[in-house]
C-alpha positions as CSV (number, residue, x, y, z in Angstrom):
1,X,-45.1,-20.5,15.7
2,X,-42.5,-17.9,14.0
3,X,-40.6,-20.2,11.6
4,X,-37.5,-19.0,9.7
5,X,-36.4,-20.7,6.4
6,X,-33.0,-20.3,4.7
7,X,-32.5,-21.3,1.3
8,X,-29.8,-20.5,-1.1
9,X,-32.4,-22.2,-3.9
10,X,-35.2,-19.4,-4.4
11,X,-37.0,-17.2,-7.1
12,X,-36.4,-16.8,-10.3
13,X,-35.1,-20.1,-9.9
14,X,-36.9,-23.0,-11.6
15,X,-36.9,-26.3,-9.8
16,X,-38.3,-29.2,-7.4
17,X,-36.6,-27.3,-4.3
18,X,-38.0,-23.8,-5.3
19,X,-41.0,-25.3,-5.8
20,X,-41.2,-27.0,-2.9
21,X,-40.3,-24.3,-0.4
22,X,-42.8,-22.3,-2.1
23,X,-45.8,-24.6,-1.5
24,X,-44.9,-25.0,1.8
25,X,-44.5,-21.3,2.9
26,X,-48.1,-21.1,1.2
27,X,-49.6,-23.9,3.6
28,X,-48.0,-22.7,6.5
29,X,-49.2,-19.3,6.0
30,X,-52.9,-21.1,5.9
31,X,-52.1,-23.0,8.8
32,X,-51.3,-19.7,10.8
33,X,-47.8,-19.8,11.2
34,X,-45.7,-16.9,10.9
35,X,-42.4,-17.2,8.1
36,X,-39.6,-15.5,7.3
37,X,-37.1,-16.3,4.8
38,X,-34.0,-15.4,4.1
39,X,-33.1,-16.1,0.2
40,X,-30.6,-15.1,-2.3
41,X,-33.3,-12.0,-2.7
42,X,-31.3,-10.2,0.2
43,X,-28.1,-9.9,-0.6
44,X,-25.4,-9.2,-3.5
45,X,-25.1,-12.6,-5.7
46,X,-22.7,-13.9,-8.5
47,X,-23.6,-16.2,-11.0
48,X,-22.3,-20.3,-9.9
49,X,-19.7,-21.4,-12.1
50,X,-21.0,-23.5,-15.1
51,X,-24.4,-23.0,-14.1
52,X,-25.3,-19.3,-14.1
53,X,-29.1,-19.6,-13.1
54,X,-27.8,-20.2,-10.0
55,X,-27.0,-17.5,-8.0
56,X,-24.4,-17.5,-5.1
57,X,-25.0,-14.8,-2.4
58,X,-22.3,-12.7,-1.3
59,X,-21.4,-12.6,2.5
60,X,-24.8,-13.2,4.2
61,X,-23.3,-13.7,7.5
62,X,-24.4,-10.0,8.9
63,X,-27.6,-9.9,7.2
64,X,-28.6,-13.8,8.7
65,X,-27.5,-12.3,12.0
66,X,-29.7,-9.3,11.9
67,X,-32.9,-11.4,10.9
68,X,-32.7,-14.0,13.5
69,X,-32.1,-11.0,15.9
70,X,-35.3,-9.0,14.6
71,X,-37.7,-12.2,13.9
72,X,-36.6,-13.9,17.0
73,X,-37.9,-17.1,15.4
74,X,-39.5,-20.5,17.3
75,X,-37.8,-22.2,14.9
76,X,-35.0,-22.4,12.1
77,X,-35.2,-24.7,9.1
78,X,-32.1,-24.4,6.9
79,X,-32.8,-26.3,3.3
80,X,-30.3,-25.7,1.2
81,X,-26.1,-26.5,2.0
82,X,-24.8,-22.9,0.3
83,X,-23.5,-19.7,1.6
84,X,-26.9,-18.8,3.3
85,X,-27.6,-22.3,4.7
86,X,-23.7,-22.2,5.4
87,X,-24.3,-18.7,7.4
88,X,-27.3,-19.8,9.2
89,X,-25.8,-23.2,10.6
90,X,-22.5,-21.1,11.6
91,X,-25.1,-18.6,13.6
92,X,-27.0,-21.4,14.9
93,X,-23.9,-23.4,16.4
94,X,-22.2,-20.4,17.5
95,X,-25.4,-19.4,20.1
96,X,-26.1,-23.0,21.0
97,X,-29.5,-22.4,18.7
98,X,-31.2,-26.0,17.1
99,X,-32.4,-25.8,14.0
100,X,-33.2,-28.4,11.0
101,X,-32.0,-29.5,7.5
102,X,-33.7,-30.9,4.7
103,X,-31.6,-33.2,2.3
104,X,-33.3,-32.2,-1.2
105,X,-30.3,-32.6,-3.3
106,X,-27.6,-35.6,-4.0
107,X,-25.2,-33.1,-4.2
108,X,-22.3,-35.6,-3.6
109,X,-23.3,-37.0,-7.3
110,X,-24.0,-33.9,-9.2
111,X,-20.5,-32.6,-8.1
112,X,-19.3,-36.3,-9.5
113,X,-20.9,-35.3,-12.7
114,X,-18.9,-32.0,-12.8
115,X,-15.3,-32.8,-11.4
116,X,-13.3,-36.0,-10.2
117,X,-14.3,-35.7,-6.5
118,X,-14.4,-39.0,-4.7
119,X,-18.0,-39.3,-3.6
120,X,-17.0,-40.5,0.1
121,X,-15.3,-36.9,0.1
122,X,-18.8,-35.5,-0.8
123,X,-20.5,-37.2,1.7
124,X,-18.6,-36.6,4.2
125,X,-18.8,-33.2,4.0
126,X,-22.6,-33.7,3.8
127,X,-22.9,-35.6,7.1
128,X,-21.0,-32.9,8.9
129,X,-23.3,-30.3,7.7
130,X,-26.5,-32.3,8.3
131,X,-25.2,-33.6,11.3
132,X,-25.2,-30.9,13.5
133,X,-28.9,-30.7,12.9
134,X,-31.9,-31.9,15.4
135,X,-33.2,-33.3,12.4
136,X,-32.4,-33.8,8.7
137,X,-35.7,-34.3,6.5
138,X,-35.7,-36.5,3.5
139,X,-38.3,-36.9,1.3
140,X,-38.5,-40.8,0.4
141,X,-37.8,-44.2,2.5
142,X,-35.2,-44.6,-0.2
143,X,-33.4,-41.9,0.3
144,X,-33.8,-42.6,4.0
145,X,-31.9,-45.7,4.0
146,X,-29.6,-44.5,1.7
147,X,-28.4,-41.9,3.5
148,X,-28.6,-43.7,6.7
149,X,-26.3,-46.1,4.8
150,X,-23.7,-43.9,4.3
151,X,-23.5,-42.5,8.2
152,X,-26.4,-40.2,8.6
153,X,-28.1,-40.4,12.2
154,X,-31.1,-38.1,12.2
155,X,-33.1,-39.0,9.2
156,X,-36.5,-37.8,9.2
157,X,-39.4,-38.0,6.7
158,X,-40.9,-35.1,5.2
159,X,-43.1,-35.9,2.2
160,X,-44.2,-34.0,-0.9
161,X,-47.4,-33.3,-2.2
162,X,-48.8,-31.6,-5.4
163,X,-51.4,-28.7,-6.6
164,X,-54.6,-30.7,-7.7
165,X,-56.4,-27.6,-9.2
166,X,-53.4,-26.6,-11.3
167,X,-52.4,-29.9,-13.0
168,X,-55.2,-31.9,-14.1
169,X,-56.2,-33.8,-17.3
170,X,-56.8,-31.3,-20.0
171,X,-57.3,-31.5,-23.6
172,X,-54.7,-33.2,-25.6
173,X,-54.8,-30.9,-28.7
174,X,-52.9,-28.5,-26.9
175,X,-49.6,-30.2,-28.4
176,X,-49.9,-30.8,-32.4
177,X,-46.9,-32.6,-32.8
178,X,-47.1,-36.3,-34.1
179,X,-48.0,-39.1,-31.5
180,X,-47.2,-40.7,-29.3
181,X,-46.2,-37.7,-27.4
182,X,-43.1,-38.5,-24.7
183,X,-42.2,-35.2,-22.4
184,X,-39.4,-34.2,-20.1
185,X,-40.0,-31.7,-17.5
186,X,-36.9,-29.8,-15.9
187,X,-33.9,-28.5,-16.0
188,X,-31.8,-28.8,-18.8
189,X,-28.0,-29.9,-16.9
190,X,-25.9,-33.0,-17.1
191,X,-26.7,-34.5,-13.6
192,X,-30.2,-34.6,-15.3
193,X,-29.0,-37.2,-17.7
194,X,-31.8,-36.0,-20.4
195,X,-29.2,-37.7,-23.1
196,X,-30.9,-41.0,-22.1
197,X,-34.3,-39.6,-23.0
198,X,-33.6,-38.0,-26.1
199,X,-31.7,-40.9,-27.4
200,X,-34.2,-43.7,-26.8
201,X,-36.1,-44.8,-29.8
202,X,-39.2,-43.0,-29.9
203,X,-41.8,-43.2,-32.9
204,X,-43.4,-40.2,-31.9
205,X,-42.3,-36.7,-30.6
206,X,-40.1,-35.9,-27.8
207,X,-40.9,-32.5,-26.6
208,X,-38.5,-31.2,-23.9
209,X,-39.9,-28.3,-21.5
210,X,-37.4,-26.6,-19.3
211,X,-33.9,-24.6,-19.6
212,X,-30.2,-25.0,-18.2
213,X,-26.8,-24.7,-18.9
214,X,-27.1,-27.7,-21.1
215,X,-29.8,-26.8,-23.5
216,X,-27.7,-25.7,-26.5
217,X,-25.6,-28.6,-26.4
218,X,-28.3,-31.0,-26.4
219,X,-30.7,-28.8,-28.8
220,X,-27.1,-29.0,-31.5
221,X,-27.2,-33.3,-30.9
222,X,-30.7,-33.6,-31.0
223,X,-32.1,-31.9,-33.6
224,X,-35.6,-33.9,-34.0
225,X,-36.2,-33.3,-30.6
226,X,-39.1,-30.3,-29.8
227,X,-37.5,-27.7,-26.8
228,X,-40.2,-25.6,-25.7
229,X,-37.9,-23.2,-22.7
230,X,-39.5,-22.7,-19.8
231,X,-42.8,-22.7,-19.0
232,X,-45.4,-21.6,-15.6
233,X,-49.0,-21.7,-14.4
234,X,-51.0,-23.0,-16.9
235,X,-49.3,-23.2,-19.5
236,X,-46.7,-25.7,-17.9
237,X,-49.7,-27.9,-16.6
238,X,-51.2,-27.6,-20.4
239,X,-47.8,-29.0,-22.0
240,X,-47.9,-31.9,-19.1
241,X,-51.4,-32.5,-19.7
242,X,-51.3,-33.1,-23.2
243,X,-48.2,-34.9,-23.5
244,X,-48.9,-39.3,-23.6
245,X,-46.2,-39.9,-21.2
246,X,-43.4,-38.2,-18.8
247,X,-40.0,-39.8,-19.0
248,X,-38.0,-38.7,-15.9
249,X,-34.1,-40.2,-16.8
250,X,-32.9,-38.6,-13.9
251,X,-30.5,-41.0,-11.3
252,X,-29.6,-38.6,-8.7
253,X,-32.9,-37.3,-7.9
254,X,-34.3,-37.3,-4.6
255,X,-37.9,-37.1,-5.2
256,X,-38.9,-35.7,-8.6
257,X,-41.6,-33.3,-8.0
258,X,-43.0,-33.4,-11.5
259,X,-43.8,-36.7,-11.4
260,X,-46.6,-36.2,-8.9
261,X,-47.6,-33.1,-11.3
262,X,-47.4,-35.8,-14.2
263,X,-49.5,-37.9,-12.4
264,X,-52.1,-35.0,-11.3
265,X,-52.3,-34.3,-15.3
266,X,-53.5,-38.2,-15.9
267,X,-50.2,-38.5,-17.8
268,X,-48.1,-42.1,-16.4
269,X,-44.3,-41.6,-16.0
270,X,-41.3,-43.8,-17.0
271,X,-38.5,-43.6,-15.2
272,X,-35.3,-45.8,-14.2
273,X,-35.8,-48.2,-10.5
274,X,-33.6,-45.4,-8.3
275,X,-34.0,-43.7,-5.2
276,X,-36.9,-41.0,-6.0
277,X,-38.7,-42.9,-8.6
278,X,-39.2,-45.9,-7.1
279,X,-41.0,-44.5,-4.2
280,X,-43.4,-42.3,-6.1
281,X,-44.3,-44.6,-9.0
282,X,-45.8,-47.6,-8.5
283,X,-44.9,-49.7,-11.1
284,X,-47.5,-51.0,-13.8
285,X,-50.0,-48.4,-12.1
286,X,-48.9,-45.1,-12.0
287,X,-45.9,-45.8,-14.3
288,X,-43.2,-47.8,-15.2
289,X,-39.7,-48.4,-14.2
290,X,-36.6,-50.2,-16.0
291,X,-33.3,-49.9,-16.9
292,X,-34.5,-49.8,-20.5
293,X,-36.0,-45.9,-20.3
294,X,-37.4,-46.5,-23.6
295,X,-38.9,-49.7,-22.9
296,X,-40.3,-48.1,-19.6
297,X,-42.1,-45.5,-21.7
298,X,-43.9,-47.9,-24.3
299,X,-45.1,-49.6,-21.1
300,X,-46.1,-46.6,-19.4
301,X,-48.3,-45.3,-22.1
302,X,-50.9,-48.0,-21.6
303,X,-51.8,-47.4,-17.8
304,X,-54.6,-45.6,-16.6
305,X,-54.7,-41.8,-16.6
306,X,-57.3,-42.1,-13.6
307,X,-55.1,-44.2,-11.6
308,X,-52.0,-41.8,-12.1
309,X,-54.9,-39.3,-11.1
310,X,-55.9,-40.8,-7.4
311,X,-51.9,-41.4,-6.6
312,X,-51.9,-37.0,-7.1
313,X,-54.8,-36.7,-5.0
314,X,-53.4,-38.5,-2.1
315,X,-50.7,-36.3,-2.2
316,X,-51.7,-33.2,-0.1
317,X,-49.6,-30.0,0.9
318,X,-51.4,-29.2,3.5
319,X,-50.8,-32.6,5.1
320,X,-47.3,-32.8,4.2
321,X,-46.7,-29.3,5.8
322,X,-48.1,-30.4,8.9
323,X,-45.7,-33.3,8.6
324,X,-42.8,-30.8,8.0
325,X,-44.3,-28.7,11.0
326,X,-44.0,-31.6,13.4
327,X,-40.4,-32.1,12.6
328,X,-39.6,-28.7,13.5
329,X,-37.8,-28.1,17.2
330,X,-37.6,-25.2,19.3
331,X,-34.6,-23.6,18.3
332,X,-34.3,-21.9,22.0
333,X,-33.6,-25.3,23.5
334,X,-30.5,-27.3,24.4
335,X,-29.3,-30.8,23.1
336,X,-26.2,-32.4,23.8
337,X,-26.7,-34.5,20.7
338,X,-26.9,-31.4,18.6
339,X,-24.0,-29.9,19.7
340,X,-20.7,-28.9,17.7
341,X,-17.5,-27.0,18.2
342,X,-18.0,-23.8,15.5
């Protein structure tokens, strides 16, 4: 199958959306599919206000059209709601081409953290964007239930996997800080709620792996924490495996791929009992869920690394990519249900 994927999130960005798409594209190729990507690498870009790591593509419409005409895809998938996603959606609607989307980010909640915009306005925009798709893919049952409660009517599941060859138990002495070591891995941005991790009572060391627009403020406010910046590949896996517990303080992530990566390293996860973590973490087995994040971390640290590893080994990228393929639709078909005036 010839699959065209449009995304505003791509390298050199470092986040769960990019990691998911990279793994999916690799698995699609291994399964024999022909994949073409439309990413910001094809366009002139500007930094996103308040988040310069994210690049916004300028006037992508003509290149999007050229790519569709040249590649002649069997299926079109739109991964994000940015300029590239909007342009691809507009073209598909204008040509009566079916497409699928995925809901990777709780954008209304993220936006609410930065501006006083009512959630109902943002969700109305998200419903309109994803409602034009034949199917909108989400990663967990709780996200499906949450979006359906918000009026989304075309939700299907697309689970996530983990590279258990890269992320695996390793020696703990890679990190030489006072133990126990609690680690956070991810973007340093206001919507990630990292303050909840850094201000929790902890008798060992708090390690932060990642970067982002909130790093300077966090380093100034929490000088006792160890900030390691971005880490990749083996270096990242060694950092994660050397920790005693992963703390995932986000209240707005749709999944949290680092949770599976941590479990693959034999490291249990502490998180709040919210959509995303409640579907990934088996409370009392692979981690702990509690509104007191410090209590969750203290409880999680006592759990079996072997149980964490077994949970991760069940999350196979190839199987999840087959699920992604099964959700795709023939873009040349027609459907009254998906018609929308452009």
